[in-house]
DSSP file (Angstrom, degrees, kcal/mol; ACC not computed):
  #  RESIDUE AA STRUCTURE BP1 BP2  ACC     N-H-->O    O-->H-N    N-H-->O    O-->H-N    TCO  KAPPA ALPHA  PHI   PSI    X-CA   Y-CA   Z-CA
    1    1 A M              0   0    0      0, 0.0     3,-0.1     0, 0.0    60,-0.0   0.000 360.0 360.0 360.0 127.7    0.0    0.0    0.1
    2    2 A R        +     0   0    0      1,-0.3     2,-0.3    27,-0.1    59,-0.0   0.672 360.0  16.7-107.1 -21.5    1.5    3.4   -1.1
    3    3 A R        -     0   0    0     26,-0.2    59,-1.4     2,-0.0     2,-0.3  -0.993  58.6-157.4-158.2 140.7   -1.3    5.7   -0.1
    4    4 A L  E     -aB  31  61A   0     26,-2.7    28,-3.1    -2,-0.3     2,-0.5  -0.906   8.8-149.6-121.2 149.2   -4.4    6.0    2.1
    5    5 A T  E     -aB  32  60A   0     55,-2.2    55,-2.2    -2,-0.3     2,-0.6  -0.979  13.1-159.0-110.8 117.8   -7.5    8.2    2.0
    6    6 A V  E     -aB  33  59A   0     26,-3.5    28,-2.8    -2,-0.5     2,-0.7  -0.866   2.7-158.5 -95.1 123.4   -9.0    8.9    5.4
    7    7 A L  E     +aB  34  58A   0     51,-3.2    51,-1.4    -2,-0.6     2,-0.3  -0.905  21.6 174.7-102.9 114.2  -12.6   10.0    5.2
    8    8 A Y  E     -a   35   0A   0     26,-1.8    28,-2.5    -2,-0.7     2,-0.8  -0.887  40.4-102.6-125.9 151.7  -13.5   11.9    8.3
    9    9 A D    >   -     0   0    0     -2,-0.3     3,-1.6    26,-0.2     7,-0.2  -0.576  26.8-164.7 -77.1 108.6  -16.6   13.8    9.6
   10   10 A A  T 3  S+     0   0    0     -2,-0.8    -1,-0.2    26,-0.3     6,-0.0   0.586  86.3  59.7 -72.8  -8.8  -15.6   17.4    9.1
   11   11 A Q  T 3  S+     0   0    0      5,-0.0    -1,-0.3     4,-0.0    -2,-0.1   0.542  87.1  88.4 -92.8 -12.8  -18.5   18.4   11.5
   12   12 A C    <>  -     0   0    0     -3,-1.6     4,-2.4     1,-0.2     5,-0.2  -0.785  66.6-152.0 -96.4 125.6  -17.2   16.4   14.4
   13   13 A P  H  > S+     0   0    0      0, 0.0     4,-2.6     0, 0.0     5,-0.2   0.918  98.3  49.3 -62.3 -39.3  -14.8   18.2   16.8
   14   14 A L  H  > S+     0   0    0      1,-0.2     4,-2.5     2,-0.2     5,-0.2   0.967 112.0  48.4 -56.1 -54.5  -13.1   14.8   17.8
   15   15 A C  H  > S+     0   0    0      1,-0.2     4,-2.2     2,-0.2    -1,-0.2   0.849 111.9  48.5 -54.8 -40.3  -12.7   13.8   14.2
   16   16 A V  H  X S+     0   0    0     -4,-2.4     4,-2.5     2,-0.2    -1,-0.2   0.908 110.3  52.8 -66.9 -44.7  -11.3   17.2   13.3
   17   17 A H  H  X S+     0   0    0     -4,-2.6     4,-2.2    -5,-0.2    -2,-0.2   0.913 111.4  45.6 -58.2 -44.4   -8.9   17.0   16.2
   18   18 A V  H  X S+     0   0    0     -4,-2.5     4,-2.9     2,-0.2    -1,-0.2   0.894 108.3  56.9 -71.5 -36.1   -7.6   13.5   15.1
   19   19 A R  H  X S+     0   0    0     -4,-2.2     4,-2.5     2,-0.2    -2,-0.2   0.945 109.5  45.3 -55.0 -47.6   -7.3   14.8   11.5
   20   20 A H  H  X S+     0   0    0     -4,-2.5     4,-1.4     2,-0.2    -2,-0.2   0.895 111.5  53.4 -64.8 -37.9   -4.9   17.6   12.8
   21   21 A W  H >X S+     0   0    0     -4,-2.2     3,-0.8     1,-0.2     4,-0.7   0.958 108.1  50.4 -65.2 -48.6   -3.1   15.1   14.9
   22   22 A L  H >< S+     0   0    0     -4,-2.9     3,-1.5     1,-0.3    -2,-0.2   0.904 105.9  55.0 -52.7 -43.1   -2.5   12.9   11.9
   23   23 A L  H 3< S+     0   0    0     -4,-2.5    -1,-0.3     1,-0.3    -2,-0.2   0.846 104.5  54.9 -60.2 -29.2   -1.2   15.7    9.8
   24   24 A R  H << S+     0   0    0     -4,-1.4    -1,-0.3    -3,-0.8    -2,-0.2   0.600  93.3  92.3 -81.2 -10.4    1.4   16.4   12.5
   25   25 A Q  S << S-     0   0    0     -3,-1.5     2,-0.6    -4,-0.7    -3,-0.0  -0.483  84.7-110.2 -87.8 158.5    2.7   12.9   12.4
   26   26 A R        -     0   0    0     -2,-0.2    55,-2.3     4,-0.0    56,-0.4  -0.740  41.2-150.5 -81.3 121.0    5.6   11.5   10.3
   27   27 A A  B     -D   80   0B   0     -2,-0.6    53,-0.3    53,-0.2    52,-0.1  -0.812  26.7-172.6 -99.9 135.1    3.9    9.2    7.8
   28   28 A L  S    S+     0   0    0     51,-3.3    52,-0.2    -2,-0.4    -1,-0.1   0.668  94.5  36.2 -84.0 -26.0    5.4    6.0    6.2
   29   29 A V  S    S-     0   0    0     50,-1.9    -1,-0.3    47,-0.1   -26,-0.2  -0.958 100.3-122.3-125.2 109.5    2.4    5.8    4.0
   30   30 A P        -     0   0    0      0, 0.0   -26,-2.7     0, 0.0     2,-0.4  -0.161  26.3-151.5 -57.9 141.9    1.0    9.2    2.9
   31   31 A M  E     -a    4   0A   0    -28,-0.2     2,-0.5    -9,-0.1   -26,-0.2  -0.917  11.7-152.3-116.2 139.6   -2.6   10.1    3.8
   32   32 A D  E     -a    5   0A   0    -28,-3.1   -26,-3.5    -2,-0.4     2,-0.6  -0.945  15.7-152.0-102.7 132.6   -5.2   12.3    2.1
   33   33 A L  E     +a    6   0A   0     -2,-0.5   -26,-0.2   -28,-0.2   -28,-0.1  -0.937  23.2 174.2-106.0 110.6   -7.7   13.5    4.7
   34   34 A V  E     -a    7   0A   0    -28,-2.8   -26,-1.8    -2,-0.6     2,-0.2  -0.934  36.8-107.3-121.7 135.9  -11.0   14.1    2.9
   35   35 A P  E >   -a    8   0A   0      0, 0.0     3,-1.6     0, 0.0     6,-0.5  -0.466  40.7-113.0 -58.7 125.1  -14.3   15.1    4.5
   36   36 A A  T 3  S+     0   0    0    -28,-2.5   -26,-0.3     1,-0.2     3,-0.1  -0.324  99.3  15.3 -57.9 142.8  -16.7   12.2    4.5
   37   37 A G  T 3  S+     0   0    0      1,-0.2    -1,-0.2     2,-0.1    13,-0.1   0.471  96.5 136.5  78.7   1.0  -19.7   12.7    2.3
   38   38 A S  S <> S-     0   0    0     -3,-1.6     4,-2.5     1,-0.1    -1,-0.2  -0.281  71.5-107.5 -80.7 167.0  -18.0   15.6    0.5
   39   39 A V  H  > S+     0   0    0      1,-0.2     4,-2.3     2,-0.2     5,-0.2   0.878 123.2  51.7 -57.8 -39.6  -18.1   16.2   -3.3
   40   40 A E  H  > S+     0   0    0      2,-0.2     4,-2.6     1,-0.2    -1,-0.2   0.931 108.0  49.4 -70.3 -43.8  -14.4   15.1   -3.4
   41   41 A A  H  > S+     0   0    0     -6,-0.5     4,-2.4     1,-0.2    -2,-0.2   0.887 114.3  47.0 -59.4 -41.5  -15.1   11.8   -1.4
   42   42 A R  H  < S+     0   0    0     -4,-2.5    -1,-0.2     2,-0.2    -2,-0.2   0.923 111.7  49.7 -67.1 -40.7  -18.0   11.0   -3.8
   43   43 A R  H  < S+     0   0    0     -4,-2.3    -2,-0.2    -5,-0.2    -1,-0.2   0.934 116.4  42.7 -64.3 -46.2  -15.8   11.9   -6.9
   44   44 A R  H  < S+     0   0    0     -4,-2.6    -1,-0.2     1,-0.2    -2,-0.2   0.875 130.6  22.1 -63.0 -40.7  -12.9    9.6   -5.6
   45   45 A F    ><  +     0   0    0     -4,-2.4     3,-1.2    -5,-0.2    -1,-0.2  -0.647  65.7 164.8-132.8  74.1  -15.1    6.6   -4.4
   46   46 A P  T 3  S+     0   0    0      0, 0.0     4,-0.1     0, 0.0    -1,-0.1   0.791  78.1  54.0 -67.0 -26.2  -18.5    6.7   -6.2
   47   47 A A  T 3  S+     0   0    0      2,-0.1     2,-0.1     3,-0.0    -5,-0.1   0.552  87.4 102.5 -82.0 -10.4  -19.3    3.1   -5.2
   48   48 A L  S <  S-     0   0    0     -3,-1.2     2,-1.2    -7,-0.2     3,-0.1  -0.394  82.5-111.9 -73.8 150.1  -18.8    3.7   -1.5
   49   49 A D     >  -     0   0    0      1,-0.2     4,-0.9    -2,-0.1     3,-0.2  -0.741  34.9-173.5 -81.2  95.9  -21.7    4.1    0.9
   50   50 A H  H  > S+     0   0    0     -2,-1.2     4,-0.8     1,-0.2    -1,-0.2   0.743  78.6  60.5 -65.9 -30.4  -21.1    7.7    1.8
   51   51 A A  H >> S+     0   0    0      1,-0.2     3,-0.7     2,-0.2     4,-0.6   0.908 104.4  49.8 -61.7 -39.2  -23.8    7.7    4.5
   52   52 A A  H >> S+     0   0    0      1,-0.2     4,-1.8    -3,-0.2     3,-0.7   0.795 102.0  62.2 -73.4 -23.4  -21.9    5.0    6.4
   53   53 A T  H 3< S+     0   0    0     -4,-0.9    -1,-0.2     1,-0.2    -2,-0.2   0.772 100.2  55.2 -70.5 -23.7  -18.6    7.1    6.1
   54   54 A L  H << S+     0   0    0     -4,-0.8    -1,-0.2    -3,-0.7    -2,-0.2   0.698 108.2  49.5 -80.1 -18.3  -20.3    9.8    8.1
   55   55 A E  H << S+     0   0    0     -3,-0.7     2,-0.3    -4,-0.6    -2,-0.2   0.821 123.7  11.3 -89.2 -36.1  -21.2    7.3   10.9
   56   56 A E  S  < S-     0   0    0     -4,-1.8    -1,-0.3    13,-0.0    51,-0.0  -0.994  90.6 -87.8-142.3 151.9  -17.8    5.7   11.4
   57   57 A I        -     0   0    0     -2,-0.3    12,-1.6    -3,-0.1     2,-0.4  -0.263  44.4-167.0 -55.6 138.8  -14.2    6.5   10.2
   58   58 A T  E     -BC   7  68A   0    -51,-1.4   -51,-3.2    10,-0.2     2,-0.4  -0.991   7.4-168.4-133.6 135.4  -13.5    4.9    6.8
   59   59 A V  E     -BC   6  67A   0      8,-2.8     8,-3.2    -2,-0.4     2,-0.5  -0.988   4.8-160.8-124.8 136.5  -10.0    4.5    5.2
   60   60 A V  E     -BC   5  66A   0    -55,-2.2   -55,-2.2    -2,-0.4     6,-0.2  -0.958  11.0-143.0-117.7 123.3   -9.6    3.5    1.6
   61   61 A G  E >   -B    4   0A   0      4,-2.5     3,-1.9    -2,-0.5   -57,-0.2  -0.494  31.1-104.0 -86.6 164.9   -6.2    2.1    0.4
   62   62 A D  T 3  S+     0   0    0    -59,-1.4    -1,-0.1     1,-0.3   -58,-0.1   0.680 121.3  54.6 -63.3 -19.4   -4.8    2.9   -3.0
   63   63 A G  T 3  S-     0   0    0    -60,-0.2    -1,-0.3     2,-0.0    -2,-0.0   0.152 128.4 -92.5 -99.1  22.7   -5.8   -0.7   -4.2
   64   64 A G  S <  S+     0   0    0     -3,-1.9    -2,-0.1     1,-0.2     2,-0.0   0.511  72.8 154.6  86.5  -1.9   -9.5   -0.3   -3.2
   65   65 A Q        -     0   0    0     -5,-0.0    -4,-2.5     1,-0.0     2,-0.4  -0.381  29.4-153.2 -61.3 146.0   -9.2   -1.7    0.2
   66   66 A V  E     -C   60   0A   0     -6,-0.2     2,-0.5    -8,-0.0    -6,-0.2  -0.982  12.4-175.4-126.1 119.0  -11.8   -0.4    2.6
   67   67 A Y  E     -C   59   0A   0     -8,-3.2    -8,-2.8    -2,-0.4     2,-0.3  -0.957   6.1-178.5-116.4 130.6  -11.3   -0.2    6.3
   68   68 A R  E >>  -C   58   0A   0     -2,-0.5     3,-1.4   -10,-0.2     4,-0.8  -0.865  45.3 -15.1-122.9 164.7  -13.8    0.8    8.9
   69   69 A S  H >> S+     0   0    0    -12,-1.6     4,-1.8    -2,-0.3     3,-0.9  -0.167 130.1   1.1  53.5-133.7  -14.2    1.4   12.6
   70   70 A A  H 3> S+     0   0    0      1,-0.3     4,-2.4     2,-0.2    -1,-0.3   0.842 134.9  55.4 -60.0 -34.5  -11.4   -0.2   14.6
   71   71 A D  H <> S+     0   0    0     -3,-1.4     4,-2.0     2,-0.2    -1,-0.3   0.816 105.6  53.2 -64.3 -30.5   -9.6   -1.5   11.4
   72   72 A A  H <X S+     0   0    0     -3,-0.9     4,-2.3    -4,-0.8    -2,-0.2   0.960 110.0  47.1 -68.7 -48.5   -9.6    2.1   10.1
   73   73 A W  H  X S+     0   0    0     -4,-1.8     4,-1.7     1,-0.2    -2,-0.2   0.909 112.0  49.9 -57.8 -47.2   -7.9    3.3   13.2
   74   74 A I  H  X S+     0   0    0     -4,-2.4     4,-2.7     2,-0.2    -1,-0.2   0.873 109.3  50.5 -66.9 -36.2   -5.4    0.6   13.2
   75   75 A V  H  X S+     0   0    0     -4,-2.0     4,-1.9     1,-0.2    -1,-0.2   0.936 109.5  52.9 -71.2 -38.0   -4.4    1.2    9.5
   76   76 A C  H  < S+     0   0    0     -4,-2.3     4,-0.3     2,-0.2    -1,-0.2   0.867 110.6  45.3 -57.2 -38.2   -4.0    4.9   10.2
   77   77 A L  H >< S+     0   0    0     -4,-1.7     3,-1.9     1,-0.2     6,-0.4   0.885 109.4  57.5 -72.5 -42.8   -1.7    4.1   13.1
   78   78 A W  H 3< S+     0   0    0     -4,-2.7    -2,-0.2     1,-0.3    -1,-0.2   0.862 102.0  56.8 -56.6 -33.7    0.2    1.5   10.8
   79   79 A A  T 3< S+     0   0    0     -4,-1.9   -51,-3.3    -5,-0.1   -50,-1.9   0.633  92.6  83.9 -71.0 -15.5    0.8    4.2    8.4
   80   80 A L  B X> S-D   27   0B   0     -3,-1.9     4,-0.9    -4,-0.3     3,-0.6  -0.724  74.3-137.9 -96.8 140.8    2.7    6.5   11.0
   81   81 A A  G >4 S+     0   0    0    -55,-2.3     3,-0.7    -2,-0.3     4,-0.3   0.929 103.0  44.3 -65.6 -49.3    6.4    5.9   11.7
   82   82 A E  G 34 S+     0   0    0    -56,-0.4    -1,-0.2     1,-0.2     4,-0.1   0.623 120.3  40.6 -77.5 -10.2    6.0    6.3   15.5
   83   83 A H  G <> S+     0   0    0     -3,-0.6     4,-1.8    -6,-0.4    -1,-0.2   0.373  78.4 100.5-121.9   4.4    2.9    4.2   15.8
   84   84 A R  H <X S+     0   0    0     -4,-0.9     4,-2.1    -3,-0.7     5,-0.2   0.899  85.8  50.5 -61.6 -39.7    3.4    1.2   13.5
   85   85 A A  H  > S+     0   0    0     -4,-0.3     4,-2.0     1,-0.2    -1,-0.2   0.875 109.3  51.1 -61.4 -34.3    4.4   -1.2   16.3
   86   86 A K  H  > S+     0   0    0      1,-0.2     4,-2.7     2,-0.2    -1,-0.2   0.870 108.6  53.8 -71.1 -35.0    1.3   -0.2   18.3
   87   87 A A  H  X S+     0   0    0     -4,-1.8     4,-1.4     2,-0.2    -1,-0.2   0.897 106.0  51.1 -64.6 -41.6   -0.8   -0.9   15.2
   88   88 A H  H  < S+     0   0    0     -4,-2.1     4,-0.4     1,-0.2    -2,-0.2   0.905 113.1  46.3 -66.6 -38.0    0.6   -4.4   14.9
   89   89 A W  H >< S+     0   0    0     -4,-2.0     3,-1.4     1,-0.2     6,-0.9   0.927 109.2  53.7 -67.6 -42.3   -0.3   -5.0   18.5
   90   90 A L  H 3< S+     0   0    0     -4,-2.7     9,-0.3     1,-0.3    -1,-0.2   0.728 106.8  53.3 -62.0 -22.8   -3.7   -3.6   18.2
   91   91 A A  T 3< S+     0   0    0     -4,-1.4    -1,-0.3    -3,-0.2    -2,-0.2   0.544  94.4  94.0 -86.3  -6.9   -4.4   -5.9   15.3
   92   92 A S  S <> S-     0   0    0     -3,-1.4     4,-2.4    -4,-0.4    -3,-0.0  -0.284  93.7-105.9 -76.4 168.4   -3.4   -8.9   17.3
   93   93 A P  T  4 S+     0   0    0      0, 0.0    -1,-0.1     0, 0.0    -4,-0.0   0.850 122.8  48.8 -59.2 -32.7   -5.8  -11.0   19.3
   94   94 A T  T  4 S+     0   0    0      1,-0.1     4,-0.4     2,-0.1    -4,-0.1   0.880 117.7  37.3 -70.7 -42.4   -4.5   -9.4   22.4
   95   95 A G  T >> S+     0   0    0     -6,-0.9     4,-2.0    -7,-0.2     3,-0.5   0.740  95.9  82.4 -77.5 -28.9   -4.8   -5.9   21.2
   96   96 A R  H 3X S+     0   0    0     -4,-2.4     4,-2.7     1,-0.2     5,-0.3   0.855  87.0  54.3 -52.0 -44.8   -8.0   -6.1   19.2
   97   97 A P  H 3> S+     0   0    0      0, 0.0     4,-2.8     0, 0.0    -1,-0.2   0.935 109.3  49.7 -59.6 -39.4  -10.4   -5.8   22.2
   98   98 A L  H <> S+     0   0    0     -3,-0.5     4,-2.4    -4,-0.4    -2,-0.2   0.891 109.5  50.9 -54.6 -44.5   -8.6   -2.5   23.2
   99   99 A A  H  X S+     0   0    0     -4,-2.0     4,-2.2    -9,-0.3     5,-0.2   0.915 112.1  47.7 -64.7 -42.3   -8.9   -1.2   19.6
  100  100 A R  H  X S+     0   0    0     -4,-2.7     4,-2.1    -5,-0.2    -2,-0.2   0.930 112.2  48.4 -65.0 -43.4  -12.6   -2.0   19.6
  101  101 A M  H  X S+     0   0    0     -4,-2.8     4,-2.5    -5,-0.3    -2,-0.2   0.915 109.1  53.2 -66.2 -40.2  -13.3   -0.4   23.0
  102  102 A T  H  X S+     0   0    0     -4,-2.4     4,-2.7     1,-0.2    -1,-0.2   0.927 111.6  45.2 -61.8 -46.3  -11.4    2.8   22.0
  103  103 A V  H  X S+     0   0    0     -4,-2.2     4,-2.0     1,-0.2    -1,-0.2   0.875 113.4  50.5 -70.9 -31.4  -13.5    3.2   18.9
  104  104 A L  H  X S+     0   0    0     -4,-2.1     4,-2.2    -5,-0.2    -2,-0.2   0.878 109.0  50.8 -69.1 -34.9  -16.6    2.5   20.8
  105  105 A A  H  X S+     0   0    0     -4,-2.5     4,-2.2     2,-0.2     5,-0.2   0.926 112.9  47.0 -61.4 -49.2  -15.6    5.0   23.5
  106  106 A A  H  X S+     0   0    0     -4,-2.7     4,-2.5     1,-0.2    -2,-0.2   0.875 110.1  53.1 -59.3 -38.1  -15.0    7.6   20.7
  107  107 A S  H  X S+     0   0    0     -4,-2.0     4,-2.6     1,-0.2    -1,-0.2   0.938 110.7  46.0 -65.8 -46.8  -18.3    6.8   19.1
  108  108 A R  H  X S+     0   0    0     -4,-2.2     4,-1.8     2,-0.2    -2,-0.2   0.843 113.4  48.7 -66.1 -34.0  -20.2    7.3   22.4
  109  109 A W  H  X S+     0   0    0     -4,-2.2     4,-1.7     2,-0.2    -1,-0.2   0.910 111.2  51.7 -69.7 -39.3  -18.5   10.6   23.1
  110  110 A R  H  X S+     0   0    0     -4,-2.5     4,-0.7     1,-0.2    -2,-0.2   0.935 112.4  45.7 -60.1 -46.9  -19.2   11.7   19.6
  111  111 A A  H  < S+     0   0    0     -4,-2.6     3,-0.4     1,-0.2    -1,-0.2   0.861 111.5  51.9 -66.2 -35.5  -22.8   10.9   20.0
  112  112 A A  H  < S+     0   0    0     -4,-1.8    -1,-0.2     1,-0.2    -2,-0.2   0.803 115.2  40.7 -70.3 -29.0  -23.1   12.5   23.4
  113  113 A T  H  < S+     0   0    0     -4,-1.7    -1,-0.2    -5,-0.1    -2,-0.2   0.419  87.3 118.6-102.7   2.7  -21.6   15.8   22.2
  114  114 A A     <  -     0   0    0     -4,-0.7     3,-0.1    -3,-0.4  -102,-0.1  -0.342  66.7-111.5 -68.8 151.6  -23.4   16.0   18.9
  115  115 A G        -     0   0    0      1,-0.2    -1,-0.1    10,-0.1     9,-0.1   0.011  59.3 -44.3 -72.8-179.4  -25.7   18.9   18.3
  116  116 A P        -     0   0    0      0, 0.0     2,-0.4     0, 0.0     9,-0.2  -0.076  56.9-143.2 -49.6 147.0  -29.4   18.7   18.1
  117  117 A T  E     -E  124   0C   0      7,-2.9     7,-1.8    11,-0.1     2,-0.3  -0.865   5.3-155.5-115.5 150.4  -30.9   15.9   16.0
  118  118 A C  E     +E  123   0C   0     -2,-0.4     2,-0.4     5,-0.2     3,-0.4  -0.664  25.0 162.3-125.3  73.6  -34.0   16.2   13.8
  119  119 A D  E >  S+E  122   0C   0      3,-0.8     3,-1.2    -2,-0.3    -2,-0.1  -0.852  71.0   0.2 -96.0 129.4  -35.6   12.8   13.3
  120  120 A G  T 3  S-     0   0    0     -2,-0.4    -1,-0.2     1,-0.2     3,-0.1   0.762 129.0 -61.4  63.9  31.8  -39.1   12.6   12.2
  121  121 A G  T 3  S+     0   0    0     -3,-0.4     2,-0.4     1,-0.2    -1,-0.2   0.421 114.4 103.4  77.2   1.6  -39.5   16.4   12.0
  122  122 A T  E <   -E  119   0C   0     -3,-1.2    -3,-0.8     2,-0.0     2,-0.3  -0.943  57.0-149.7-115.5 142.4  -38.9   17.0   15.7
  123  123 A C  E     +E  118   0C   0     -2,-0.4     2,-0.3    -5,-0.2    -5,-0.2  -0.834  30.6 129.7-109.7 147.3  -35.6   18.4   17.0
  124  124 A G  E     -E  117   0C   0     -7,-1.8    -7,-2.9    -2,-0.3     6,-0.1  -0.956  56.4 -57.0-171.3-178.3  -34.0   17.7   20.3
  125  125 A A  S >  S-     0   0    0     -2,-0.3     3,-2.3    -9,-0.2   -10,-0.1  -0.379  75.0 -73.7 -73.4 159.4  -30.9   16.8   22.1
  126  126 A P  T 3  S+     0   0    0      0, 0.0    -1,-0.2     0, 0.0     3,-0.1  -0.201 119.9  13.8 -53.4 139.7  -29.3   13.5   21.2
  127  127 A G  T 3  S+     0   0    0      1,-0.2     2,-0.4    -3,-0.1    -2,-0.1   0.517 110.9  96.6  77.7   2.5  -31.1   10.5   22.6
  128  128 A R    <   -     0   0    0     -3,-2.3     2,-0.2   -11,-0.0    -1,-0.2  -0.947  64.4-139.8-126.2 145.6  -34.2   12.6   23.4
  129  129 A S              0   0    0     -2,-0.4    -4,-0.2     1,-0.2    -6,-0.1  -0.676 360.0 360.0-100.0 163.6  -37.3   13.1   21.3
  130  130 A G              0   0    0     -2,-0.2    -7,-0.2    -6,-0.1    -1,-0.2   0.499 360.0 360.0  70.4 360.0  -39.3   16.4   20.8
């Protein structure tokens, strides 16, 4: 793999923070960081489920490989010089549960800090109706 495209939610403060962190790291594999659901993302990957990319981090390899959730975080770390060994450990049977728990915790934080939601024509705080 020679290049990765990281699709991140540009409206999510945590996702934007991680994007900036990734940009500051020394990469062994270059990464393009593209807002999920954007015109650019749709142009690059027309067959991808773009609604799903807004729900969880998605990374696409230059050979068409698609990584989601914990696998996406692991491949991002694998691409970084200082974190490749950690990525190998997180991909192992011993580290995989920690990778899953980390992604789940980030997802829960993201849901808890999201702005108002408008499902079914009513708007309210996340997890509340009306």
